[in-house]
C-alpha positions in Angstrom: -35.8 1.1 45.8 -33.7 0.5 42.7 -30.0 0.2 43.4 -27.6 2.5 41.4 -26.0 -0.6 40.0 -29.3 -1.9 38.6 -30.0 1.5 37.1 -26.6 1.6 35.4 -26.9 -2.0 34.2 -30.4 -1.2 32.7 -29.1 2.0 31.1 -26.4 0.0 29.4 -29.1 -2.4 28.2 -31.1 0.4 26.7 -28.1 2.1 25.1 -27.1 -1.1 23.4 -30.7 -1.8 22.3 -30.8 1.6 20.7 -27.4 1.5 19.0 -27.4 -2.1 17.8 -30.3 -1.9 15.4 -28.8 1.3 13.8 -25.6 -0.6 13.0 -27.3 -3.6 11.4 -27.5 -4.0 7.7 -29.5 -6.6 5.7 -28.1 -8.0 2.5 -29.0 -10.7 0.1 -27.1 -12.1 -2.9 -29.2 -10.0 -5.3 -29.2 -6.7 -3.5 -27.1 -4.0 -2.0 -27.0 -3.8 1.8 -29.6 -1.6 3.4 -29.4 0.2 6.7 -32.1 -0.7 9.2 -33.8 2.3 10.7 -34.5 2.6 14.5 -38.2 3.4 14.5 -38.8 3.9 18.2 -36.5 4.0 21.3 -37.4 3.5 25.0 -35.3 3.7 28.1 -35.9 3.2 31.8 -35.7 0.7 34.6 -36.9 -2.9 33.9 -37.7 -4.9 37.1 -35.5 -8.0 37.5 -38.6 -9.7 39.1 -40.3 -9.6 35.7 -37.5 -11.2 33.6 -39.8 -14.2 33.0 -41.9 -12.0 30.7 -39.1 -11.9 28.2 -39.1 -14.2 25.2 -38.7 -17.8 26.4 -35.1 -18.8 26.7 -33.9 -15.2 26.7 -34.4 -14.4 30.4 -30.7 -14.7 31.2 -29.3 -13.5 27.9 -27.4 -10.3 27.5 -29.2 -9.5 24.2 -32.5 -10.6 22.9 -35.5 -9.8 20.8 -39.3 -9.7 21.0 -41.1 -10.6 17.8 -44.8 -10.8 18.9 -47.3 -8.4 20.3 -48.3 -10.6 23.3 -44.8 -10.8 24.7 -44.2 -7.1 24.0 -47.4 -6.1 25.9 -46.3 -8.3 28.9 -42.8 -6.8 28.9 -44.1 -3.2 28.4 -46.6 -3.6 31.3 -43.7 -4.4 33.6 -41.4 -1.8 32.1 -43.8 1.2 31.9 -47.0 0.2 33.6 -48.4 3.7 33.6 -48.1 4.1 29.8 -50.1 2.6 26.9 -48.3 -0.2 25.0 -46.8 1.4 21.8 -47.9 0.0 18.5 -45.4 -2.1 16.7 -46.0 -3.9 13.4 -44.4 -7.3 14.1 -44.8 -8.3 10.5 -42.3 -5.6 9.6 -40.3 -5.0 12.8 -39.1 -6.6 16.0 -37.8 -5.3 19.3 -34.1 -5.7 20.0 -32.8 -5.3 23.5 -29.6 -5.6 25.4 -29.0 -5.8 29.1 -26.1 -6.3 31.5 -27.1 -9.2 33.8 -23.8 -9.6 35.5 -24.4 -10.0 39.2 -28.2 -9.7 38.8 -30.5 -11.9 40.8 -33.5 -13.4 39.1 -35.4 -13.0 42.4 -37.7 -10.1 43.3 -36.0 -7.5 45.5 -36.1 -8.4 49.2 -36.7 -12.1 48.4 
């Protein structure tokens, strides 16, 4: 069973993932800043036991990104195994996520 603390931590992760991209702007020397749109949002519990599916080197990070379909499919299948993996054009977009990993174990529950 998922602990209330884990649910709260993951909820913060999802909120940050949804808010951060909406606050980001892109600018170059030759153009005006552009707001980046949030194209899709997802929320729910992510199993600590599957943190190894995140982009290499980001397993313990508070924020991270996914920029390829293979990693996204692996993460999605742990996150929402009963749902089809959403289509994301990784040539134009990336997944940004945030999580609170304070006090979180990187072991499966009960291990």
